[in-house]
C-alpha positions in Angstrom: -69.4 -1.5 -115.3 -73.3 -0.1 -116.1 -75.6 -3.2 -116.9 -77.4 -3.4 -120.2 -81.5 -3.2 -120.2 -81.7 -6.5 -120.5 -79.9 -7.8 -117.6 -81.6 -4.9 -115.3 -85.1 -6.4 -116.9 -83.8 -9.7 -115.9 -83.4 -9.0 -112.4 -86.3 -6.7 -111.5 -88.6 -9.4 -112.4 -90.5 -10.8 -109.3 -94.2 -10.9 -109.1 -94.5 -7.6 -107.3 -92.6 -5.9 -110.0 -94.9 -7.4 -112.6 -98.1 -6.2 -110.9 -96.5 -2.5 -111.1 -95.6 -3.1 -114.6 -99.0 -4.5 -115.4 -100.2 -1.0 -114.5 -97.5 1.1 -116.2 -98.3 -0.9 -119.4 -101.9 0.2 -119.2 -101.1 3.5 -118.9 -98.4 3.5 -121.5 -100.5 1.7 -124.1 -103.0 5.0 -123.9 -100.1 7.0 -125.4 -98.6 4.4 -127.9 -101.7 4.4 -129.1 -101.9 7.8 -130.2 -100.6 8.3 -133.8 -98.9 10.7 -135.7 -100.9 13.3 -137.5 -99.4 11.8 -140.8 -100.4 8.1 -139.4 -103.9 9.6 -138.1 -104.7 10.7 -141.8 -103.4 8.1 -143.8 -105.1 5.0 -141.4 -106.7 6.5 -138.2 -106.1 4.8 -134.7 -105.2 1.1 -134.0 -106.4 -0.1 -130.4 -103.3 -2.2 -129.0 -104.2 -5.5 -127.6 -102.0 -7.8 -125.8 -100.7 -9.5 -128.5 -99.6 -5.9 -130.1 -97.8 -5.2 -127.0 -96.0 -8.8 -126.5 -95.2 -8.2 -130.5 -93.4 -4.6 -129.7 -91.6 -5.9 -126.7 -90.3 -9.0 -128.6 -89.0 -6.7 -131.3 -87.4 -4.4 -128.8 -85.6 -7.7 -127.7 -84.8 -8.9 -131.2 -83.9 -5.4 -133.0 -85.3 -6.8 -136.2 -87.7 -9.9 -137.0 -88.7 -10.6 -140.9 -92.8 -10.9 -141.5 -92.5 -14.9 -141.7 -90.7 -15.0 -138.0 -93.3 -12.4 -136.9 -96.0 -14.4 -138.3 -94.6 -17.6 -137.1 -94.5 -16.4 -133.1 -98.2 -14.4 -133.4 -100.2 -15.5 -135.9 -99.5 -19.4 -135.6 -102.2 -21.6 -137.5 -103.4 -18.3 -139.5 -102.7 -17.0 -143.0 -100.3 -15.3 -143.7 -102.4 -12.0 -144.6 -103.9 -11.8 -140.9 -100.2 -11.0 -139.7 -99.9 -8.5 -143.1 -102.5 -6.7 -141.7 -101.8 -6.2 -138.1 -98.1 -5.1 -139.3 -99.7 -2.4 -141.5 -101.9 -1.2 -138.5 -99.3 -0.9 -136.3 -97.0 0.6 -139.0 -99.9 3.2 -139.7 -99.8 4.2 -136.0 -95.9 5.1 -136.7 -94.7 2.3 -133.8 -92.7 0.1 -136.3 -91.1 0.2 -139.2 -90.5 -1.9 -142.2 -87.3 -2.5 -144.1 -87.3 -4.9 -147.6 -84.2 -5.6 -149.7 -84.3 -7.9 -152.8 -82.1 -11.1 -152.3 -80.3 -12.8 -154.9 -82.8 -15.6 -154.4 -85.9 -15.5 -153.4 -89.1 -13.0 -152.9 -88.1 -9.3 -151.2 -87.4 -9.8 -147.4 -89.6 -7.9 -145.5 -88.4 -7.3 -141.4 -89.8 -5.2 -139.3 -88.1 -3.3 -136.0 -89.6 -0.6 -133.7 -89.8 3.0 -134.8 -89.1 6.0 -132.0 -92.4 6.0 -130.8 -92.6 2.4 -130.4 -89.3 2.1 -128.5 -90.7 4.5 -126.2 -93.6 2.4 -125.2 -91.9 -0.2 -124.8 -89.5 1.8 -122.5 -92.7 3.0 -120.6 -93.5 -0.7 -120.0 -90.2 -2.0 -119.0 -88.7 0.9 -117.2 -85.5 0.4 -118.9 -84.0 2.0 -122.3 -84.4 0.4 -125.4 -81.1 0.7 -128.0 -82.1 2.3 -131.1 -82.0 -0.6 -133.6 -79.9 1.6 -136.4 -79.9 1.1 -139.7 -79.8 -2.7 -141.4 -77.5 -3.1 -144.4 -79.3 -4.5 -147.1 -76.6 -7.2 -147.4 -76.9 -7.9 -143.6 -80.6 -8.3 -143.8 -80.8 -11.8 -144.6 -78.0 -12.4 -142.1 -79.7 -11.0 -138.9 -82.9 -13.0 -140.0 -80.8 -16.1 -140.2 -79.1 -15.9 -136.8 -82.6 -14.8 -135.1 -84.4 -17.8 -136.2 -82.4 -19.3 -132.9 -84.5 -16.3 -130.7 -87.9 -17.0 -132.7 -87.6 -20.8 -132.2 -86.9 -20.7 -128.5 -89.0 -18.4 -127.9 -91.6 -20.1 -129.8 -91.4 -23.4 -128.2 -94.7 -24.7 -127.1 -96.9 -22.9 -129.7 -97.1 -26.1 -131.8 -98.2 -28.1 -128.9 -101.1 -25.3 -128.3 -102.3 -25.5 -131.9 -102.6 -29.2 -131.7 -105.2 -28.8 -128.7 -107.5 -26.7 -130.8 -110.5 -28.3 -130.9 -111.0 -29.8 -134.7 -114.7 -30.0 -134.6 -115.3 -26.1 -133.6 -116.8 -23.4 -136.1 -114.7 -21.2 -137.6 -115.6 -18.5 -135.5 -114.4 -20.6 -132.4 -111.5 -21.3 -134.0 -110.6 -18.1 -134.5 -111.1 -17.1 -131.1 -108.9 -20.0 -130.0 -106.0 -19.1 -132.6 -106.1 -15.6 -131.4 -105.2 -16.6 -127.8 -102.3 -18.3 -129.4 -99.1 -16.7 -129.5 -96.0 -16.1 -128.1 -95.3 -13.9 -125.1 -92.1 -11.7 -124.5 -91.4 -12.9 -120.6 -88.6 -15.8 -120.7 -86.9 -15.8 -117.1 -84.9 -19.1 -117.6 -83.1 -17.2 -120.7 -81.7 -14.0 -121.9 -81.0 -13.0 -125.4 -79.2 -9.9 -126.7 -78.7 -9.3 -130.5 -76.0 -7.7 -132.3 -75.5 -3.9 -131.2 -73.9 -1.5 -129.7 -74.2 -3.1 -126.3 -72.7 -6.4 -127.6 -69.1 -5.7 -128.3 -66.3 -7.1 -127.1 -63.5 -4.6 -127.0 -59.7 -6.2 -126.3 -56.1 -6.1 -127.0 -54.1 -8.4 -129.0 -49.7 -8.1 -127.9 -48.3 -8.9 -131.4 -45.2 -8.1 -133.2 -44.1 -6.3 -129.5 -46.8 -3.9 -129.5 -50.4 -3.9 -128.3 -53.3 -3.5 -130.8 -57.0 -2.6 -130.1 -59.2 -5.4 -131.0 -63.4 -5.7 -131.3 -65.2 -8.6 -131.3 -69.0 -8.7 -132.6 -71.6 -11.1 -131.8 -74.0 -11.7 -133.7 -76.1 -12.6 -130.8 -75.3 -13.7 -127.1 -77.7 -16.6 -125.3 -77.3 -16.9 -121.4 -79.0 -19.3 -118.8 -78.5 -18.4 -115.8 -79.5 -21.4 -114.0 -76.8 -23.3 -115.8 -74.3 -20.3 -115.8 -73.6 -20.6 -119.1 -73.1 -17.8 -121.5 -73.0 -18.8 -125.5 -71.7 -16.4 -128.1 -73.5 -17.4 -131.7 -72.1 -16.5 -134.8 -73.8 -16.9 -138.1 -71.7 -18.6 -140.7 -73.7 -17.9 -144.1 -71.0 -18.9 -146.0 -69.8 -15.7 -147.4 -66.4 -16.2 -146.2 -63.9 -18.9 -146.2 -63.5 -21.5 -143.8 -60.0 -21.3 -143.4 -57.4 -18.5 -145.0 -53.8 -17.9 -145.2 -54.4 -14.1 -145.2 -54.4 -13.2 -141.5 -56.0 -10.1 -142.2 -59.0 -12.1 -143.6 -61.0 -11.8 -140.1 -64.1 -13.1 -141.4 -62.6 -16.8 -141.9 -64.0 -19.5 -139.9 -61.1 -20.3 -138.2 -59.7 -16.6 -137.7 -63.4 -16.4 -135.6 -61.9 -19.3 -133.6 -58.4 -17.7 -132.9 -59.8 -14.3 -132.0 -62.9 -15.7 -129.5 -60.0 -18.1 -128.0 -57.5 -15.2 -127.3 -60.6 -13.1 -125.6 -61.1 -15.9 -123.3 -57.8 -16.7 -122.5 -55.8 -13.4 -123.1 -54.8 -11.8 -120.0 -56.3 -8.1 -119.3 -54.6 -7.5 -116.1 -51.5 -9.7 -116.0 -51.3 -9.2 -112.3 -54.8 -10.6 -111.0 -54.6 -12.9 -114.0 -58.2 -12.2 -115.3 -58.7 -12.7 -119.0 -60.4 -9.8 -120.9 -63.6 -12.5 -121.1 -63.5 -12.2 -117.1 -62.8 -8.3 -117.0 -66.0 -8.3 -119.3 -68.0 -10.8 -117.5 -66.9 -11.3 -113.8 -69.9 -13.2 -113.2 -68.3 -16.6 -113.9 -70.5 -17.8 -116.7 -68.6 -20.4 -118.9 -67.9 -19.0 -122.3 -69.3 -21.4 -125.3 -69.3 -20.5 -128.9 -71.9 -21.3 -131.6 -71.1 -21.2 -135.1 -74.7 -21.3 -136.6 -75.0 -22.6 -140.1 -77.4 -23.9 -141.6 -77.8 -28.3 -142.7 -75.8 -29.3 -145.3 -72.1 -29.9 -146.4 -70.7 -26.7 -145.4 -72.2 -27.6 -142.0 -69.6 -30.8 -141.7 -67.0 -29.1 -143.4 -67.2 -26.5 -140.4 -67.3 -29.0 -137.6 -63.9 -30.7 -139.2 -62.5 -27.4 -139.1 -63.4 -27.1 -135.7 -61.7 -30.9 -135.0 -58.3 -29.6 -136.6 -58.0 -26.2 -135.0 -58.7 -27.7 -131.5 -56.0 -30.5 -132.2 -53.6 -27.5 -133.2 -54.4 -24.9 -129.9 -53.4 -26.1 -126.6 -55.3 -23.5 -124.9 -58.6 -24.6 -127.2 -60.0 -26.4 -124.0 -60.9 -23.3 -122.3 -63.5 -22.5 -125.1 -66.2 -24.9 -125.9 -66.9 -24.5 -129.6 -69.5 -26.4 -131.6 -70.6 -25.8 -135.4 -74.8 -26.6 -135.0 -77.5 -25.5 -137.2 -81.1 -24.0 -136.1 -82.5 -27.3 -135.1 -78.8 -28.4 -133.6 -79.1 -25.5 -131.1 -82.7 -26.6 -130.3 -81.8 -29.7 -129.8 -78.6 -28.7 -127.3 -80.0 -25.7 -125.3 -83.8 -26.3 -125.9 -84.5 -27.8 -122.6 -82.4 -24.9 -120.8 -84.6 -22.2 -122.0 -88.1 -24.5 -121.4 -88.8 -25.9 -124.8 -88.0 -29.5 -125.3 -86.5 -30.6 -128.9 -90.1 -32.5 -129.3 -92.0 -28.6 -129.0 -89.5 -26.3 -129.6 -92.1 -24.5 -132.3 -91.2 -26.0 -135.4 -92.6 -29.0 -137.5 -90.5 -32.3 -137.1 -89.1 -34.5 -139.6 -91.5 -36.2 -141.3 -90.0 -39.6 -140.7 -93.1 -41.6 -141.2 -94.5 -39.3 -144.1 -91.2 -39.0 -146.2 -88.8 -41.8 -146.8 -84.6 -40.9 -147.4 -85.3 -41.6 -151.1 -88.4 -39.5 -151.0 -86.7 -36.8 -149.2 -84.0 -36.8 -151.8 -86.6 -36.3 -154.6 -87.8 -33.5 -153.0 -84.0 -31.9 -152.3 -83.2 -32.6 -155.9 -86.1 -31.0 -157.1 -86.1 -28.1 -155.0 -82.1 -27.8 -155.8 -82.6 -27.6 -159.6 -85.3 -25.2 -159.5 -82.9 -22.6 -157.3 -80.3 -23.1 -159.8 -82.7 -22.2 -162.7 -84.2 -19.2 -160.8 -80.5 -17.9 -159.8 -79.4 -18.5 -163.6 -82.5 -16.7 -164.8 -81.7 -13.6 -162.5 -78.4 -13.4 -163.3 -79.4 -13.0 -166.8 -81.8 -10.1 -165.5 -79.1 -8.6 -163.9 -76.6 -8.6 -167.0 -79.1 -7.2 -168.9 -80.0 -4.3 -167.0 -76.2 -3.4 -166.9 -76.1 -3.4 -170.5 -79.3 -1.7 -171.4 -79.8 0.4 -167.8 -82.8 2.4 -169.3 -84.5 -0.7 -170.6 -86.7 -2.0 -167.9 -86.6 -6.0 -167.5 -88.8 -7.8 -165.2 -87.5 -10.2 -162.6 -88.2 -13.9 -163.1 -91.2 -14.9 -160.9 -90.5 -16.6 -157.9 -92.6 -19.7 -157.7 -95.4 -20.2 -155.6 -94.6 -21.1 -151.9 -91.0 -20.9 -152.7 -89.7 -19.9 -149.4 -91.9 -22.6 -147.4 -90.4 -25.6 -149.3 -86.9 -23.7 -148.9 -87.3 -23.7 -145.1 -89.2 -27.2 -144.7 -86.2 -29.0 -146.4 -83.7 -26.9 -144.0 -85.9 -28.2 -140.9 -85.8 -31.7 -142.4 -82.3 -31.5 -143.2 -82.9 -31.7 -147.3 -81.6 -28.5 -147.9 -78.1 -26.8 -147.5 
């Protein structure tokens, strides 16, 4: 079985190889900086610096990141316009492409992926093929951003600590210089991330009703820790499917996912050799784990309860470790394996000293009331547009810093 590009990269990461990569990176950068004629007439030439190269390589691995996530990784401590301006410049060179979609709630989500030219540049630096990200459906955009937050936070571990060491007495220019040197690096030798795509598909066969049927599992992401011989499958649970369903064809139901993963790990692909489908696909002996990723809130508690019940009903459940976690929970469980302790995993910590439980409840109730009112007004506008399609109706204005407040409450455990 051929190895993926990311597996090859992990094996080739040595001191000598890194020196060769640096030389090749400098050669390829010159070619990557040449924009297309259309891009040249629009915005001219943008010189790639190390931060740009790191950004492009991270996009190759993540496949798709939102503007907020790019800003967090590569422009920490700076105003959002700094990230927007640089992303616009890279887009003008033809190295990256944007995708946007209006969500039911909040401002449009703008995401970024590599263009064909960007992939060629990264392939030159890596020496391996880069998978084409493919078109992402609008309804899947927010889902991808959600589970990619694990990758972003693991990669950004330590950025907050580096920001805290900036000289508070430094002048504006000196501070800007220091901030310009703080950004994420694409190299992470202790762990490997594979985002959903053609390389992350797990075919298997299920024997049911006296016949074999082809099945396919498509994890949202895969997280590996070589030193611990551990492989973690990540499935984002955003609430679009029920936790349980009596309809067996409802494959999106949470418990149905658990059944499929368990069958994949324990079902035999080769009965004579006693080799499971998982062992056939991954013969390295890594222990499999499954993480159901959810936002903090009641649904997370409900899924935890469903997993507990499911384990009690499945005799082979011990063969597959299954947990329901928030992004913060993933960082707490696996962050140290990735070299990022929970205390420096790259995001603001819960303000235990600044906000008491009562104050946090006030903030949560206020935000939820704002969110409910926003959804109500958006639904009214959508209804009006359906009734009178020729009439132009403006969407409700999103409150200032709405997304930031939502993210803060999620991190603090104050919003679902």
